[in-house]
C-alpha positions in Angstrom: 12.7 -14.3 17.7 9.6 -16.0 18.8 9.4 -18.8 21.4 7.9 -21.0 18.7 11.0 -20.9 16.6 13.2 -22.0 19.5 10.8 -24.7 20.2 11.8 -26.2 16.8 15.3 -26.8 18.3 14.0 -28.2 21.6 11.8 -30.6 19.8 14.5 -31.7 17.3 16.8 -32.3 20.3 14.3 -34.7 21.9 13.8 -36.4 18.6 17.5 -36.7 17.9 17.9 -38.6 21.2 15.4 -41.1 20.0 16.9 -41.5 16.6 20.3 -41.9 17.8 19.3 -45.2 19.2 16.6 -46.3 16.7 17.1 -49.6 14.9 18.1 -49.7 11.3 14.8 -51.6 10.5 12.8 -48.8 12.2 14.5 -46.0 10.2 14.2 -48.0 6.9 10.4 -48.5 7.5 10.2 -44.8 7.9 12.0 -44.1 4.7 9.8 -46.6 2.8 6.7 -45.0 4.3 8.0 -41.5 3.4 8.3 -42.6 -0.2 4.8 -44.0 -0.2 3.4 -40.6 0.9 5.5 -38.7 -1.4 4.0 -40.7 -4.3 0.4 -40.4 -2.8 1.0 -36.6 -2.5 2.3 -36.2 -5.9 -0.7 -34.2 -7.0 -0.7 -31.8 -4.1 3.3 -31.4 -4.4 3.1 -30.5 -8.2 0.1 -28.2 -7.5 2.0 -26.3 -4.8 5.0 -26.1 -7.1 3.0 -24.7 -9.7 2.3 -21.6 -7.3 6.0 -21.2 -6.6 6.9 -21.6 -10.4 4.3 -18.9 -11.1 5.8 -16.5 -8.5 9.3 -17.1 -9.9 8.4 -16.5 -13.4 6.5 -13.2 -12.4 9.7 -12.2 -10.8 11.6 -12.9 -14.2 13.9 -15.5 -12.5 16.5 -16.9 -14.9 15.7 -20.1 -16.7 18.2 -22.0 -14.7 16.7 -21.0 -11.5 13.4 -22.1 -12.7 14.7 -25.4 -13.6 15.9 -26.1 -10.1 12.6 -25.2 -8.7 10.6 -27.2 -11.1 8.9 -30.5 -10.0 6.9 -32.7 -12.3 6.0 -36.3 -12.2 9.3 -37.7 -13.3 11.2 -35.5 -10.5 8.6 -36.3 -7.8 9.1 -40.1 -8.6 12.9 -39.6 -8.4 12.5 -38.0 -5.2 10.4 -40.9 -3.8 13.0 -43.4 -5.4 15.8 -41.4 -3.6 14.0 -42.1 -0.4 14.1 -45.7 -1.1 17.7 -45.8 -2.1 18.7 -44.3 1.3 16.7 -47.0 2.9 18.9 -49.5 0.8 22.2 -48.1 2.1 24.3 -49.6 5.0 23.4 -47.8 8.2 26.4 -45.8 9.3 25.5 -45.5 13.0 27.3 -48.0 15.2 29.8 -48.8 12.6 33.3 -49.8 14.2 35.8 -47.5 12.7 38.7 -48.9 14.5 39.6 -51.2 17.4 42.8 -51.8 19.3 44.0 -53.3 22.7 46.4 -51.4 24.9 49.3 -53.2 26.7 47.3 -52.8 30.0 44.4 -54.7 28.5 42.1 -52.0 27.8 40.2 -52.3 24.5 39.6 -49.1 22.6 36.9 -48.9 19.9 36.3 -45.9 17.9 32.4 -46.1 16.8 30.4 -44.0 14.5 27.7 -42.0 16.1 25.1 -39.2 14.9 26.1 -35.5 15.1 22.8 -34.6 16.6 20.4 -31.8 15.2 21.3 -30.6 11.7 19.9 -27.2 10.1 19.6 -27.2 6.7 19.4 -23.8 5.0 18.5 -24.0 1.2 17.0 -22.0 -1.6 15.2 -23.0 -4.8 15.6 -26.8 -5.0 12.4 -28.4 -3.3 13.8 -31.9 -3.8 16.6 -31.0 -1.1 13.7 -31.2 1.5 13.2 -35.0 1.0 17.1 -35.6 0.3 18.2 -33.8 3.5 15.3 -35.3 5.5 16.3 -38.9 4.5 20.0 -38.6 5.1 19.6 -37.1 8.4 17.2 -39.7 9.5 19.1 -42.7 8.3 22.3 -41.4 9.9 20.4 -40.9 13.2 20.2 -37.0 13.1 17.2 -34.8 13.4 16.6 -32.1 10.7 15.5 -28.5 10.9 14.8 -27.5 7.3 14.8 -23.8 6.3 13.7 -23.6 2.7 13.7 -20.6 0.5 10.7 -18.4 0.0 10.9 -19.4 -3.7 10.2 -23.0 -2.9 8.1 -22.5 0.3 4.7 -23.8 -0.9 6.4 -27.0 -2.4 8.5 -27.7 0.6 5.6 -27.4 3.0 3.7 -30.3 1.2 6.8 -32.4 1.0 7.7 -32.2 4.8 4.0 -33.2 5.6 4.5 -36.5 3.6 7.8 -37.1 5.3 6.3 -36.5 8.8 3.3 -38.8 8.1 5.9 -41.5 7.2 7.8 -41.1 10.3 4.5 -41.4 12.3 3.7 -44.6 10.2 7.1 -46.0 11.7 6.6 -45.0 15.1 9.1 -42.4 15.2 8.8 -38.6 16.4 7.5 -36.3 13.5 9.6 -33.7 14.9 12.7 -35.6 13.5 12.0 -33.6 10.3 10.7 -30.1 10.8 10.5 -27.2 8.5 10.7 -23.5 9.7 7.0 -22.3 9.0 8.1 -18.8 7.9 10.2 -17.2 5.1 11.3 -14.6 7.6 15.0 -14.1 7.0 15.6 -13.1 10.6 15.2 -17.0 11.3 18.1 -17.8 9.3 20.3 -15.7 11.9 18.5 -17.6 14.8 19.5 -20.8 13.1 23.1 -19.6 12.6 23.5 -18.8 16.2 22.3 -22.3 17.1 18.7 -21.9 18.3 19.7 -21.8 21.8 22.4 -24.5 21.6 20.1 -27.0 20.1 21.7 -27.1 16.6 25.1 -29.0 16.1 25.7 -28.4 12.4 24.5 -26.0 9.8 24.4 -27.1 5.9 23.7 -24.5 3.3 22.3 -25.3 0.0 22.2 -22.3 -2.3 23.8 -19.4 -4.1 27.0 -17.5 -3.1 25.2 -14.8 -1.1 23.4 -17.4 1.1 26.6 -19.5 1.6 28.8 -16.5 2.3 26.3 -15.4 5.0 26.3 -18.9 6.6 30.1 -19.0 6.6 30.5 -15.6 8.0 27.8 -15.6 10.8 27.4 -19.2 12.0 28.3 -20.0 15.5 28.1 -23.6 14.9 30.1 -26.0 12.6 29.2 -25.7 8.8 29.5 -28.1 5.9 29.4 -26.0 2.6 31.0 -24.7 -0.5 30.8 -21.1 -1.6 31.2 -21.6 -5.4 31.3 -24.3 -8.1 34.0 -23.0 -10.4 34.7 -26.3 -12.1 37.3 -26.9 -14.8 37.8 -29.4 -17.5 41.6 -29.5 -18.7 41.9 -31.0 -22.4 45.5 -32.4 -22.3 47.8 -32.6 -25.2 47.3 -36.5 -25.2 43.4 -36.2 -25.0 41.4 -38.2 -27.3 39.4 -35.5 -29.3 36.1 -37.4 -29.5 36.3 -38.2 -25.7 37.1 -34.7 -24.9 34.2 -33.1 -27.1 31.7 -35.8 -25.3 33.0 -34.9 -21.8 33.1 -31.1 -22.3 29.7 -31.0 -23.6 28.3 -33.0 -20.9 30.2 -31.0 -18.2 29.1 -27.6 -19.4 25.5 -28.3 -21.0 23.8 -31.0 -19.2 22.5 -29.0 -16.6 24.1 -25.6 -16.6 22.6 -24.6 -13.2 24.2 -27.3 -11.0 27.3 -26.7 -8.9 29.2 -29.4 -10.8 28.7 -27.8 -14.3 32.1 -26.8 -15.9 32.6 -23.1 -16.1 36.1 -23.1 -17.6 37.7 -25.1 -20.3 41.5 -25.2 -20.3 43.2 -26.6 -23.4 46.9 -27.7 -23.9 48.6 -25.6 -26.5 50.5 -28.7 -27.6 47.1 -29.8 -29.1 45.7 -26.8 -30.7 44.0 -28.9 -33.1 41.5 -29.7 -30.4 40.6 -26.1 -29.8 38.3 -25.2 -32.8 36.3 -28.4 -32.8 35.4 -27.9 -29.0 34.7 -24.2 -29.4 32.5 -24.8 -32.5 30.7 -27.6 -30.8 29.8 -25.4 -27.7 28.6 -22.5 -29.9 26.4 -25.0 -32.0 25.1 -26.3 -28.6 23.9 -22.8 -27.8 26.6 -21.9 -25.4 28.1 -18.5 -25.2 31.9 -18.8 -25.4 34.2 -16.3 -23.8 38.0 -16.9 -24.6 41.6 -15.7 -24.8 43.1 -14.4 -28.0 43.8 -17.9 -29.2 40.1 -18.9 -28.6 38.6 -15.7 -30.1 40.7 -16.4 -33.4 38.5 -19.5 -33.8 35.4 -17.9 -34.4 33.9 -14.4 -34.5 31.2 -15.5 -32.2 33.7 -16.0 -29.2 33.6 -13.0 -26.8 36.4 -11.7 -25.2 37.2 -13.2 -21.6 38.1 -10.6 -19.0 40.0 -11.4 -15.7 36.6 -11.8 -13.8 35.5 -14.6 -16.2 38.2 -17.1 -15.0 36.7 -16.7 -11.5 33.0 -16.7 -12.5 30.4 -19.4 -11.7 28.0 -18.6 -14.6 25.2 -21.1 -13.7 24.2 -20.6 -17.2 25.1 -21.6 -20.9 28.2 -19.7 -20.8 31.9 -20.9 -20.6 35.3 -19.5 -20.7 38.1 -21.2 -22.6 42.0 -20.5 -22.2 44.8 -22.2 -24.0 47.5 -23.3 -21.4 51.0 -24.3 -21.5 50.6 -28.0 -20.2 49.4 -29.6 -17.1 51.4 -27.4 -14.7 49.9 -24.4 -16.2 46.5 -26.0 -16.0 46.9 -26.8 -12.2 48.2 -23.3 -11.6 45.1 -21.7 -13.3 42.8 -24.0 -11.4 44.8 -23.2 -7.9 44.5 -19.3 -8.7 40.9 -19.2 -9.8 39.1 -22.5 -8.9 37.0 -22.9 -5.7 38.3 -26.4 -4.8 35.1 -28.1 -5.8 35.5 -30.4 -8.9 37.9 -30.3 -11.9 38.5 -32.8 -14.5 41.5 -33.9 -16.8 40.9 -35.5 -20.3 44.0 -37.4 -21.3 45.4 -40.9 -22.5 48.4 -40.3 -20.6 48.0 -41.9 -17.2 51.2 -40.3 -15.8 49.9 -36.9 -16.6 46.5 -37.9 -15.2 48.1 -39.0 -11.9 49.8 -35.7 -11.6 46.6 -33.9 -12.0 44.7 -36.0 -9.7 47.6 -35.6 -7.0 48.3 -32.0 -7.3 44.8 -30.4 -7.8 43.6 -29.4 -4.4 40.0 -29.9 -5.0 37.4 -32.0 -3.2 36.6 -33.9 -6.3 39.2 -34.6 -9.1 38.4 -36.9 -12.1 40.2 -38.4 -15.0 38.3 -38.7 -18.4 35.0 -38.0 -16.9 32.4 -35.2 -16.8 32.4 -32.8 -13.8 28.6 -33.4 -13.5 29.4 -36.5 -11.5 29.9 -34.2 -8.5 26.7 -35.8 -6.9 26.2 -37.9 -3.9 23.9 -40.2 -6.0 26.6 -40.8 -8.6 29.2 -41.7 -5.8 26.8 -44.4 -4.6 25.6 -42.4 -1.3 21.9 -42.7 -2.3 21.6 -38.8 -2.0 23.6 -35.9 -0.7 22.8 -33.0 1.6 25.4 -31.0 -0.3 28.9 -30.7 -1.4 31.6 -29.6 1.1 35.0 -28.0 0.0 36.4 -27.6 3.5 39.2 -30.0 4.6 37.9 -30.9 8.1 35.7 -34.2 8.6 33.6 -34.0 5.4 34.8 -33.2 1.8 33.0 -33.6 -1.5 29.3 -35.2 -1.4 28.1 -35.1 2.2 26.2 -38.4 2.5 25.4 -40.6 5.4 28.9 -41.4 6.8 29.8 -37.7 6.6 26.8 -37.0 8.8 28.4 -38.9 11.6 31.0 -38.1 13.9 32.5 -40.7 16.4 33.3 -41.5 20.0 35.6 -43.9 21.6 34.2 -46.7 23.8 36.8 -48.2 26.3 36.3 -51.5 27.9 38.5 -52.4 30.8 38.6 -54.7 33.8 39.5 -52.6 36.6 42.5 -50.8 35.2 43.8 -47.5 36.9 46.4 -45.0 35.7 49.7 -45.1 37.7 
């Protein structure tokens, strides 16, 4: 790998040291300036995006992929507002997590500190460029962005706007850098840590990318491999609520990781099956189901074993009838990806059982799985969803992008 690529890490490490002690007001000024320059660059961003879209369409990419890639005036404005939202959030750096005094008089504090340099490897979502840069900046971390070739033109223009905003606030422009190449060998260099300069890798993309990151990374990783999300319609569910939530969970945006891929319906409320199936068919969703679901409508296709473990990222859903909440929990444990799962029920006892026993990063009661989003959690934005069990789980926002250290204040104590 060229020296220039390793220089990204060295420059990021220098910038990270400055960011770690930057004031909240200076970081917020940078975020406000970045938002201003995103708006001023809207025409250039959209023009670059049109080049990426044309290339994607020429490759006959799926509609869901093109939707993730697309930027328009509304989405560019949302990107700018996202930067302002992060500026409005509390600064996690320096937050006192715990404090106690030992019998010998030593005062021990656990304090949140930045992680350092974060490498973000992502594919088709150009808005990740701004979200990741903003979250890393506010949490005191430098960011090295490696966008996919499909969004390369768009991301370059976005990064330039972010760097101008950093300069306006008197911060090092190298706090947010983009790898200036689509060469896939660079991903390998990042996963190896760029000569020890990268502290954490966050992948945002499809299963192939995330699997490679998880298999090859020599530094810590925040990630999820798949978003195989479920909605379980309990026997005590309100049908109107169930229909509303299921339709939103599946069809609001079919390509996002929080989209429901499997609907489980309690056999004690079989009267709910047909209305839900026909609602999805009428909405243009392909339905694949077990024998009971197939009996509802001739348009329902046969669900094979693979369907229960498939993230469709499209207007396709699998439906199974199960024997109560225990069977639903067992199905999710066997086929789910520990991402996001929801129960629809008026029975609070059953809901609590589901919330407690489903081992996923996000578990909901009477709400759509599409709330699996940092902005919806009040984080302002997210850098990704993590399904691991160490440090960060669920939406990775500002707090999850910090670690901690212990500060001990004494008055001459020695250990006997």
